[in-house]
A tleap script that builds the chain and sets N, CA, C and O, in Angstrom:
source leaprc.protein.ff14SB
mol = sequence {
  NMET PRO PHE LEU TYR LEU VAL VAL VAL ILE
  LEU VAL ILE ALA THR ILE ILE SER LEU VAL
  LEU SER PHE LEU GLY ILE LEU VAL VAL GLY
  ALA LEU ARG LEU LEU PRO LEU VAL LEU ILE
  LEU LEU VAL ALA ALA ILE LEU LEU GLY LYS
  VAL ARG ILE THR VAL VAL ARG GLY GLY ASP
  ARG LYS ARG ASP ARG TRP LEU ASP CASP
}
set mol.1.N position { -7.016 4.780 35.553 }
set mol.1.CA position { -6.006 5.515 34.835 }
set mol.1.C position { -5.122 4.614 33.963 }
set mol.1.O position { -4.806 5.007 32.840 }
set mol.2.N position { -4.704 3.420 34.425 }
set mol.2.CA position { -3.891 2.556 33.558 }
set mol.2.C position { -4.644 2.140 32.294 }
set mol.2.O position { -4.042 1.923 31.243 }
set mol.3.N position { -5.970 2.033 32.412 }
set mol.3.CA position { -6.764 1.670 31.244 }
set mol.3.C position { -6.653 2.742 30.166 }
set mol.3.O position { -6.565 2.417 28.982 }
set mol.4.N position { -6.656 4.005 30.556 }
set mol.4.CA position { -6.543 5.117 29.616 }
set mol.4.C position { -5.184 5.082 28.908 }
set mol.4.O position { -5.109 5.303 27.700 }
set mol.5.N position { -4.114 4.804 29.657 }
set mol.5.CA position { -2.782 4.713 29.053 }
set mol.5.C position { -2.714 3.551 28.057 }
set mol.5.O position { -2.093 3.664 27.000 }
set mol.6.N position { -3.350 2.454 28.401 }
set mol.6.CA position { -3.371 1.299 27.510 }
set mol.6.C position { -4.085 1.633 26.199 }
set mol.6.O position { -3.630 1.241 25.124 }
set mol.7.N position { -5.195 2.353 26.289 }
set mol.7.CA position { -5.933 2.758 25.090 }
set mol.7.C position { -5.079 3.682 24.232 }
set mol.7.O position { -5.057 3.543 23.009 }
set mol.8.N position { -4.370 4.630 24.860 }
set mol.8.CA position { -3.514 5.560 24.122 }
set mol.8.C position { -2.385 4.801 23.421 }
set mol.8.O position { -2.078 5.070 22.259 }
set mol.9.N position { -1.776 3.863 24.124 }
set mol.9.CA position { -0.687 3.082 23.528 }
set mol.9.C position { -1.197 2.258 22.347 }
set mol.9.O position { -0.536 2.182 21.312 }
set mol.10.N position { -2.349 1.654 22.495 }
set mol.10.CA position { -2.923 0.860 21.405 }
set mol.10.C position { -3.244 1.746 20.205 }
set mol.10.O position { -3.021 1.339 19.065 }
set mol.11.N position { -3.758 2.941 20.441 }
set mol.11.CA position { -4.052 3.862 19.341 }
set mol.11.C position { -2.777 4.315 18.630 }
set mol.11.O position { -2.760 4.439 17.406 }
set mol.12.N position { -1.717 4.561 19.390 }
set mol.12.CA position { -0.441 4.967 18.782 }
set mol.12.C position { 0.119 3.830 17.931 }
set mol.12.O position { 0.592 4.063 16.819 }
set mol.13.N position { 0.071 2.610 18.444 }
set mol.13.CA position { 0.555 1.454 17.683 }
set mol.13.C position { -0.279 1.258 16.419 }
set mol.13.O position { 0.269 0.964 15.356 }
set mol.14.N position { -1.587 1.418 16.522 }
set mol.14.CA position { -2.459 1.278 15.355 }
set mol.14.C position { -2.149 2.354 14.312 }
set mol.14.O position { -2.195 2.084 13.112 }
set mol.15.N position { -1.836 3.561 14.761 }
set mol.15.CA position { -1.481 4.642 13.844 }
set mol.15.C position { -0.190 4.326 13.106 }
set mol.15.O position { -0.096 4.536 11.896 }
set mol.16.N position { 0.797 3.826 13.821 }
set mol.16.CA position { 2.079 3.488 13.197 }
set mol.16.C position { 1.894 2.363 12.179 }
set mol.16.O position { 2.438 2.425 11.076 }
set mol.17.N position { 1.132 1.344 12.546 }
set mol.17.CA position { 0.876 0.238 11.618 }
set mol.17.C position { 0.132 0.738 10.381 }
set mol.17.O position { 0.436 0.318 9.264 }
set mol.18.N position { -0.826 1.619 10.570 }
set mol.18.CA position { -1.579 2.171 9.451 }
set mol.18.C position { -0.677 2.966 8.515 }
set mol.18.O position { -0.799 2.855 7.295 }
set mol.19.N position { 0.224 3.764 9.072 }
set mol.19.CA position { 1.146 4.545 8.244 }
set mol.19.C position { 2.092 3.636 7.455 }
set mol.19.O position { 2.361 3.885 6.280 }
set mol.20.N position { 2.587 2.596 8.097 }
set mol.20.CA position { 3.493 1.670 7.407 }
set mol.20.C position { 2.764 0.958 6.268 }
set mol.20.O position { 3.301 0.850 5.166 }
set mol.21.N position { 1.561 0.478 6.520 }
set mol.21.CA position { 0.794 -0.197 5.469 }
set mol.21.C position { 0.443 0.752 4.330 }
set mol.21.O position { 0.446 0.351 3.165 }
set mol.22.N position { 0.142 1.995 4.654 }
set mol.22.CA position { -0.148 2.986 3.627 }
set mol.22.C position { 1.078 3.231 2.755 }
set mol.22.O position { 0.969 3.319 1.532 }
set mol.23.N position { 2.245 3.339 3.387 }
set mol.23.CA position { 3.480 3.552 2.639 }
set mol.23.C position { 3.770 2.357 1.732 }
set mol.23.O position { 4.172 2.535 0.583 }
set mol.24.N position { 3.568 1.145 2.240 }
set mol.24.CA position { 3.784 -0.047 1.422 }
set mol.24.C position { 2.799 -0.099 0.254 }
set mol.24.O position { 3.156 -0.523 -0.845 }
set mol.25.N position { 1.576 0.328 0.491 }
set mol.25.CA position { 0.587 0.380 -0.584 }
set mol.25.C position { 0.987 1.350 -1.676 }
set mol.25.O position { 0.799 1.070 -2.860 }
set mol.26.N position { 1.540 2.496 -1.284 }
set mol.26.CA position { 2.014 3.476 -2.263 }
set mol.26.C position { 3.149 2.878 -3.090 }
set mol.26.O position { 3.208 3.084 -4.302 }
set mol.27.N position { 4.050 2.139 -2.444 }
set mol.27.CA position { 5.156 1.512 -3.172 }
set mol.27.C position { 4.649 0.469 -4.165 }
set mol.27.O position { 5.130 0.400 -5.296 }
set mol.28.N position { 3.683 -0.338 -3.746 }
set mol.28.CA position { 3.151 -1.382 -4.630 }
set mol.28.C position { 2.435 -0.761 -5.823 }
set mol.28.O position { 2.609 -1.215 -6.954 }
set mol.29.N position { 1.637 0.266 -5.582 }
set mol.29.CA position { 0.924 0.925 -6.679 }
set mol.29.C position { 1.913 1.573 -7.635 }
set mol.29.O position { 1.730 1.515 -8.851 }
set mol.30.N position { 2.955 2.187 -7.098 }
set mol.30.CA position { 3.977 2.783 -7.957 }
set mol.30.C position { 4.680 1.745 -8.810 }
set mol.30.O position { 4.944 1.975 -9.990 }
set mol.31.N position { 4.982 0.602 -8.212 }
set mol.31.CA position { 5.642 -0.468 -8.968 }
set mol.31.C position { 4.716 -1.017 -10.049 }
set mol.31.O position { 5.166 -1.311 -11.156 }
set mol.32.N position { 3.440 -1.156 -9.743 }
set mol.32.CA position { 2.497 -1.663 -10.738 }
set mol.32.C position { 2.302 -0.674 -11.882 }
set mol.32.O position { 2.055 -1.083 -13.017 }
set mol.33.N position { 2.409 0.619 -11.597 }
set mol.33.CA position { 2.269 1.611 -12.650 }
set mol.33.C position { 3.473 1.599 -13.583 }
set mol.33.O position { 3.346 1.940 -14.759 }
set mol.34.N position { 4.642 1.209 -13.072 }
set mol.34.CA position { 5.846 1.159 -13.897 }
set mol.34.C position { 5.981 -0.148 -14.675 }
set mol.34.O position { 6.795 -0.235 -15.595 }
set mol.35.N position { 5.208 -1.148 -14.324 }
set mol.35.CA position { 5.341 -2.472 -14.931 }
set mol.35.C position { 5.180 -2.464 -16.457 }
set mol.35.O position { 6.000 -3.088 -17.130 }
set mol.36.N position { 4.186 -1.805 -17.041 }
set mol.36.CA position { 4.084 -1.801 -18.511 }
set mol.36.C position { 5.307 -1.176 -19.183 }
set mol.36.O position { 5.760 -1.664 -20.219 }
set mol.37.N position { 5.839 -0.112 -18.608 }
set mol.37.CA position { 7.028 0.530 -19.167 }
set mol.37.C position { 8.225 -0.412 -19.121 }
set mol.37.O position { 8.984 -0.502 -20.086 }
set mol.38.N position { 8.394 -1.107 -18.013 }
set mol.38.CA position { 9.506 -2.050 -17.873 }
set mol.38.C position { 9.364 -3.189 -18.879 }
set mol.38.O position { 10.352 -3.597 -19.490 }
set mol.39.N position { 8.155 -3.706 -19.058 }
set mol.39.CA position { 7.947 -4.788 -20.021 }
set mol.39.C position { 8.210 -4.329 -21.451 }
set mol.39.O position { 8.784 -5.078 -22.242 }
set mol.40.N position { 7.802 -3.115 -21.793 }
set mol.40.CA position { 8.056 -2.582 -23.137 }
set mol.40.C position { 9.552 -2.417 -23.369 }
set mol.40.O position { 10.052 -2.751 -24.443 }
set mol.41.N position { 10.270 -1.902 -22.370 }
set mol.41.CA position { 11.721 -1.751 -22.504 }
set mol.41.C position { 12.413 -3.103 -22.632 }
set mol.41.O position { 13.367 -3.238 -23.398 }
set mol.42.N position { 11.947 -4.100 -21.892 }
set mol.42.CA position { 12.534 -5.433 -21.977 }
set mol.42.C position { 12.303 -6.054 -23.352 }
set mol.42.O position { 13.221 -6.645 -23.921 }
set mol.43.N position { 11.101 -5.932 -23.890 }
set mol.43.CA position { 10.812 -6.465 -25.223 }
set mol.43.C position { 11.655 -5.746 -26.272 }
set mol.43.O position { 12.186 -6.384 -27.182 }
set mol.44.N position { 11.782 -4.430 -26.154 }
set mol.44.CA position { 12.608 -3.679 -27.103 }
set mol.44.C position { 14.067 -4.114 -27.017 }
set mol.44.O position { 14.728 -4.256 -28.046 }
set mol.45.N position { 14.573 -4.326 -25.820 }
set mol.45.CA position { 15.965 -4.760 -25.658 }
set mol.45.C position { 16.174 -6.150 -26.243 }
set mol.45.O position { 17.223 -6.423 -26.827 }
set mol.46.N position { 15.197 -7.024 -26.095 }
set mol.46.CA position { 15.308 -8.374 -26.663 }
set mol.46.C position { 15.283 -8.309 -28.189 }
set mol.46.O position { 16.076 -8.974 -28.854 }
set mol.47.N position { 14.372 -7.508 -28.740 }
set mol.47.CA position { 14.263 -7.418 -30.193 }
set mol.47.C position { 15.483 -6.756 -30.820 }
set mol.47.O position { 15.855 -7.095 -31.943 }
set mol.48.N position { 16.109 -5.821 -30.119 }
set mol.48.CA position { 17.310 -5.165 -30.635 }
set mol.48.C position { 18.565 -5.996 -30.414 }
set mol.48.O position { 19.634 -5.643 -30.912 }
set mol.49.N position { 18.451 -7.078 -29.687 }
set mol.49.CA position { 19.595 -7.946 -29.464 }
set mol.49.C position { 20.466 -7.548 -28.290 }
set mol.49.O position { 21.554 -8.100 -28.125 }
set mol.50.N position { 20.029 -6.618 -27.481 }
set mol.50.CA position { 20.813 -6.182 -26.320 }
set mol.50.C position { 20.721 -7.180 -25.172 }
set mol.50.O position { 21.648 -7.306 -24.372 }
set mol.51.N position { 19.592 -7.892 -25.097 }
set mol.51.CA position { 19.377 -8.878 -24.037 }
set mol.51.C position { 19.096 -10.215 -24.714 }
set mol.51.O position { 18.337 -10.287 -25.681 }
set mol.52.N position { 19.707 -11.254 -24.203 }
set mol.52.CA position { 19.497 -12.586 -24.766 }
set mol.52.C position { 18.945 -13.498 -23.683 }
set mol.52.O position { 19.506 -13.591 -22.592 }
set mol.53.N position { 17.853 -14.164 -23.986 }
set mol.53.CA position { 17.228 -15.063 -23.027 }
set mol.53.C position { 17.509 -16.495 -23.467 }
set mol.53.O position { 17.233 -16.874 -24.606 }
set mol.54.N position { 18.054 -17.275 -22.559 }
set mol.54.CA position { 18.352 -18.672 -22.830 }
set mol.54.C position { 17.615 -19.525 -21.808 }
set mol.54.O position { 17.738 -19.314 -20.602 }
set mol.55.N position { 16.851 -20.486 -22.302 }
set mol.55.CA position { 16.135 -21.411 -21.431 }
set mol.55.C position { 16.886 -22.729 -21.469 }
set mol.55.O position { 17.098 -23.297 -22.541 }
set mol.56.N position { 17.293 -23.222 -20.297 }
set mol.56.CA position { 18.083 -24.442 -20.210 }
set mol.56.C position { 17.287 -25.486 -19.449 }
set mol.56.O position { 16.730 -25.209 -18.386 }
set mol.57.N position { 17.238 -26.698 -20.007 }
set mol.57.CA position { 16.560 -27.806 -19.332 }
set mol.57.C position { 17.577 -28.878 -19.029 }
set mol.57.O position { 18.410 -29.201 -19.876 }
set mol.58.N position { 17.523 -29.433 -17.836 }
set mol.58.CA position { 18.411 -30.530 -17.479 }
set mol.58.C position { 19.801 -30.048 -17.094 }
set mol.58.O position { 20.026 -28.858 -16.873 }
set mol.59.N position { 20.734 -31.005 -17.017 }
set mol.59.CA position { 22.072 -30.679 -16.557 }
set mol.59.C position { 23.043 -30.371 -17.681 }
set mol.59.O position { 23.990 -29.612 -17.475 }
set mol.60.N position { 22.836 -30.942 -18.879 }
set mol.60.CA position { 23.755 -30.731 -19.985 }
set mol.60.C position { 23.360 -29.458 -20.721 }
set mol.60.O position { 22.386 -29.445 -21.473 }
set mol.61.N position { 24.108 -28.403 -20.506 }
set mol.61.CA position { 23.752 -27.097 -21.059 }
set mol.61.C position { 23.864 -27.081 -22.582 }
set mol.61.O position { 23.070 -26.414 -23.245 }
set mol.62.N position { 24.810 -27.783 -23.137 }
set mol.62.CA position { 25.006 -27.740 -24.586 }
set mol.62.C position { 23.905 -28.502 -25.326 }
set mol.62.O position { 23.437 -28.054 -26.373 }
set mol.63.N position { 23.497 -29.632 -24.793 }
set mol.63.CA position { 22.537 -30.500 -25.476 }
set mol.63.C position { 21.099 -30.002 -25.343 }
set mol.63.O position { 20.316 -30.144 -26.283 }
set mol.64.N position { 20.736 -29.425 -24.203 }
set mol.64.CA position { 19.341 -29.080 -23.926 }
set mol.64.C position { 19.026 -27.601 -24.122 }
set mol.64.O position { 18.031 -27.116 -23.585 }
set mol.65.N position { 19.821 -26.897 -24.851 }
set mol.65.CA position { 19.609 -25.453 -24.978 }
set mol.65.C position { 18.474 -25.168 -25.959 }
set mol.65.O position { 18.386 -25.777 -27.025 }
set mol.66.N position { 17.605 -24.227 -25.574 }
set mol.66.CA position { 16.511 -23.772 -26.428 }
set mol.66.C position { 16.820 -22.362 -26.889 }
set mol.66.O position { 17.653 -21.682 -26.289 }
set mol.67.N position { 16.176 -21.923 -27.922 }
set mol.67.CA position { 16.259 -20.548 -28.417 }
set mol.67.C position { 17.705 -20.117 -28.650 }
set mol.67.O position { 18.055 -18.964 -28.400 }
set mol.68.N position { 18.529 -21.016 -29.117 }
set mol.68.CA position { 19.935 -20.709 -29.363 }
set mol.68.C position { 20.111 -20.457 -30.849 }
set mol.68.O position { 19.499 -21.132 -31.676 }
set mol.69.N position { 20.957 -19.472 -31.191 }
set mol.69.CA position { 21.146 -19.233 -32.625 }
set mol.69.C position { 22.356 -19.915 -33.148 }
set mol.69.O position { 22.657 -19.813 -34.338 }
savepdb mol mol.pdb
quit
């Protein structure tokens, strides 16, 4: 009889793990489907001047600034 309870507990744990992984998979697929839209919006915001990207190298921010106008 204890063996039967152990099998039931293992099956319940496996079901819970499967549901959690399925939910995480749905989230990842949803995020990947939104990625092109997010990239298009980011490029549009950069081109319109709403977002400014600054790449800094080293410690001196004034001297090593790239893409500065």
